[in-house]
C-alpha positions as CSV (number, residue, x, y, z in Angstrom):
1,M,-33.5,67.3,6.2
2,A,-31.4,64.5,7.5
3,W,-33.5,64.6,10.8
4,L,-36.7,63.6,9.0
5,P,-36.1,59.8,8.9
6,Q,-35.1,59.9,12.6
7,L,-38.3,61.9,13.5
8,F,-40.5,59.5,11.4
9,D,-38.9,56.4,13.1
10,M,-39.5,58.0,16.6
11,L,-43.2,58.6,15.8
12,L,-43.7,55.2,14.3
13,H,-42.3,53.4,17.4
14,L,-43.3,55.9,20.1
15,D,-45.2,53.2,22.0
16,A,-41.8,51.5,22.5
17,T,-39.7,54.7,23.2
18,L,-42.2,56.8,25.1
19,G,-40.0,56.8,28.3
20,Q,-37.1,58.3,26.4
21,V,-39.3,60.9,24.6
22,I,-40.7,62.0,28.0
23,A,-37.2,62.4,29.3
24,D,-36.0,64.3,26.2
25,Y,-39.1,66.6,25.5
26,G,-40.8,67.0,28.9
27,T,-44.3,68.5,28.6
28,W,-44.0,68.6,24.8
29,V,-44.8,64.9,24.9
30,Y,-48.5,65.8,25.2
31,A,-48.3,67.7,21.9
32,I,-46.5,64.7,20.3
33,L,-49.1,62.2,21.6
34,F,-51.9,64.5,20.4
35,L,-50.4,64.7,17.0
36,I,-49.9,61.0,16.6
37,I,-53.5,60.1,17.6
38,F,-54.8,62.9,15.4
39,C,-52.8,61.7,12.4
40,E,-53.6,58.1,12.9
41,T,-57.4,58.8,13.0
42,G,-57.5,61.8,10.7
43,L,-55.2,61.2,7.8
44,V,-56.2,58.2,5.7
45,V,-52.6,57.9,4.5
46,L,-51.2,57.2,8.0
47,P,-53.0,54.2,9.3
48,F,-49.7,52.5,10.4
49,L,-49.0,54.9,13.3
50,P,-49.3,53.4,16.8
51,G,-52.8,53.7,18.3
52,D,-54.0,51.1,20.7
53,S,-50.5,50.3,22.1
54,L,-49.7,54.0,22.4
55,L,-52.8,54.6,24.5
56,F,-52.0,51.7,26.8
57,V,-48.3,52.6,27.2
58,A,-49.2,56.3,27.9
59,G,-51.6,55.1,30.6
60,A,-48.9,53.0,32.1
61,F,-46.5,56.0,32.3
62,A,-49.3,58.1,33.9
63,A,-49.5,55.5,36.6
64,T,-45.8,56.2,37.4
65,G,-46.5,59.9,37.6
66,A,-44.5,60.7,34.5
67,L,-47.7,61.9,32.8
68,S,-50.9,63.5,34.1
69,L,-53.8,61.1,33.6
70,P,-56.5,63.9,33.4
71,W,-54.5,65.8,30.8
72,L,-53.8,62.6,28.9
73,L,-57.4,61.6,28.7
74,A,-58.7,65.1,27.7
75,L,-56.1,65.7,25.0
76,L,-56.2,62.2,23.5
77,C,-60.0,62.1,23.4
78,L,-59.9,65.5,21.7
79,A,-57.3,64.3,19.2
80,A,-59.4,61.2,18.3
81,I,-62.6,63.2,17.9
82,V,-61.0,65.9,15.8
83,G,-59.0,63.4,13.8
84,N,-62.2,61.5,12.7
85,T,-64.0,64.8,12.0
86,V,-61.2,65.9,9.6
87,N,-61.2,62.4,8.0
88,Y,-65.0,62.6,7.5
89,A,-64.7,66.2,6.1
90,V,-62.2,65.1,3.5
91,G,-64.4,62.2,2.5
92,S,-67.4,64.4,2.4
93,Y,-65.6,66.9,0.2
94,L,-64.7,64.2,-2.3
95,G,-68.1,62.5,-2.0
96,P,-70.1,64.7,-4.4
97,R,-67.4,64.4,-7.0
98,V,-67.3,60.7,-6.6
99,F,-71.0,60.3,-7.0
100,Q,-70.8,62.1,-10.3
101,W,-68.4,59.7,-11.8
102,P,-69.8,57.5,-14.6
103,D,-69.8,53.7,-14.2
104,S,-66.6,52.1,-15.3
105,A,-64.3,49.2,-14.7
106,F,-62.9,51.1,-11.6
107,F,-66.1,52.7,-10.3
108,N,-69.6,51.2,-9.5
109,R,-72.2,53.8,-8.6
110,A,-74.6,51.1,-7.3
111,A,-71.9,49.9,-4.8
112,L,-71.5,53.5,-3.6
113,D,-75.2,53.8,-3.2
114,R,-75.2,50.6,-1.1
115,A,-72.4,52.1,1.0
116,H,-74.5,55.2,1.6
117,R,-77.5,53.1,2.7
118,F,-75.2,50.9,4.9
119,Y,-73.8,53.9,6.7
120,E,-77.2,55.4,7.3
121,Q,-78.3,52.1,8.9
122,H,-75.2,50.7,10.5
123,G,-72.6,53.5,10.3
124,G,-73.0,54.3,14.0
125,K,-72.0,50.9,15.4
126,T,-69.3,50.6,12.6
127,L,-67.7,53.9,13.8
128,V,-67.6,52.6,17.4
129,I,-66.5,49.1,16.7
130,T,-63.7,50.0,14.2
131,R,-62.2,52.4,16.8
132,F,-60.6,49.2,18.2
133,M,-59.5,47.9,14.9
134,P,-56.2,49.2,13.5
135,I,-56.2,50.3,9.9
136,L,-60.0,50.1,9.7
137,R,-60.5,53.0,12.2
138,T,-58.5,55.2,9.9
139,F,-60.6,54.4,6.8
140,T,-64.1,54.2,8.4
141,P,-64.7,58.0,8.9
142,F,-63.3,58.7,5.4
143,V,-65.8,56.2,3.8
144,A,-68.6,57.6,6.0
145,G,-67.8,61.0,4.5
146,I,-67.7,59.8,0.9
147,S,-71.0,57.9,1.4
148,A,-72.7,61.1,2.8
149,M,-73.5,59.7,6.3
150,N,-75.6,62.3,8.2
151,I,-73.1,64.6,10.0
152,S,-75.1,64.8,13.3
153,R,-75.4,61.0,13.5
154,F,-71.7,60.7,12.6
155,Q,-70.6,63.1,15.3
156,C,-72.7,61.3,18.0
157,F,-71.0,58.0,17.3
158,N,-67.6,59.6,16.6
159,I,-67.6,61.2,20.1
160,A,-68.9,58.0,21.8
161,G,-66.4,55.8,20.0
162,A,-63.4,58.2,20.7
163,L,-64.3,58.4,24.4
164,L,-64.7,54.6,24.7
165,W,-61.5,53.8,22.8
166,V,-59.2,56.4,24.5
167,I,-60.5,56.0,28.1
168,S,-60.7,52.2,28.1
169,L,-57.2,51.6,26.7
170,T,-55.5,54.4,28.7
171,L,-57.1,53.3,31.9
172,A,-56.2,49.7,31.2
173,G,-52.6,50.9,30.9
174,Y,-52.9,53.0,34.0
175,L,-54.2,50.1,36.0
176,F,-52.2,47.1,34.6
177,G,-49.4,48.5,32.4
178,N,-46.7,48.2,35.0
179,V,-47.5,44.6,36.0
180,P,-44.4,42.6,35.0
181,F,-46.3,40.0,33.0
182,V,-48.1,42.8,31.1
183,K,-44.9,44.8,30.4
184,N,-43.2,41.7,29.0
185,N,-46.2,40.6,26.8
186,L,-47.6,44.0,25.7
187,T,-48.5,42.9,22.2
188,L,-50.5,39.9,23.4
189,V,-52.2,42.0,26.0
190,I,-53.3,44.6,23.5
191,L,-54.7,41.9,21.2
192,V,-56.7,40.4,24.1
193,I,-58.1,43.8,24.9
194,I,-59.1,44.4,21.3
195,A,-60.7,40.9,21.1
196,L,-62.7,41.5,24.3
197,S,-63.9,44.9,23.1
198,L,-65.1,43.3,19.9
199,L,-66.9,40.4,21.6
200,P,-70.3,42.1,22.1
201,A,-70.4,43.0,18.4
202,V,-69.5,39.4,17.4
203,I,-72.2,38.0,19.7
204,A,-74.8,40.5,18.2
205,W,-73.7,39.5,14.7
206,W,-74.0,35.8,15.5
207,K,-77.5,36.2,17.0
208,S,-78.5,38.2,13.9
209,R,-77.2,35.4,11.7
210,G,-79.1,32.8,13.6
211,A,-82.3,34.9,13.4
212,H,-82.0,35.2,9.6
213,A,-81.3,31.4,9.3
214,N,-84.5,30.7,11.3
215,V,-86.5,33.0,9.0
216,D,-85.2,31.2,5.9
């Protein structure tokens, strides 16, 4: 089992070592990429795996011909969709049991009821927006399942968010990932991309805040 720490370290830093992984494992790299995106979105205990940066770097390698862009987009979109679905299913399985818990110092039924109402009203946009937010994208589908968000509504926004997240970041890497400035400032570039993707949501929130202030 001495190989486990080495495997874990490779998966955790795959965005920085992808070139070597492609050289070592060949076409198996597609399965590795699928697994990481699935785990990062589907297992609530693994929110620290690379997501945004891995999509961007994978797109950059596709631009060099080391990876197939169509296969990359198809497999990673599928991984993101299935990952969120599994995460939701786990939350949904736990949900009925959680709703039956009595109020205590550690559990507030009213708060859970509010979460349920929130996800029915705003869960769709939350699922899409948090796709671009590390950590939160791992917990959002789990909470949606616990709060019993309608499954059809969940899947519509789950699929839309997955496609938008995977395609936008992978294509950004494909188009710009090999530009010297971008390669040397990858973390900064990823943060800028995430900020730009969240800008419409921030503008909508600000307008909504202003509308409420005028009403008051």
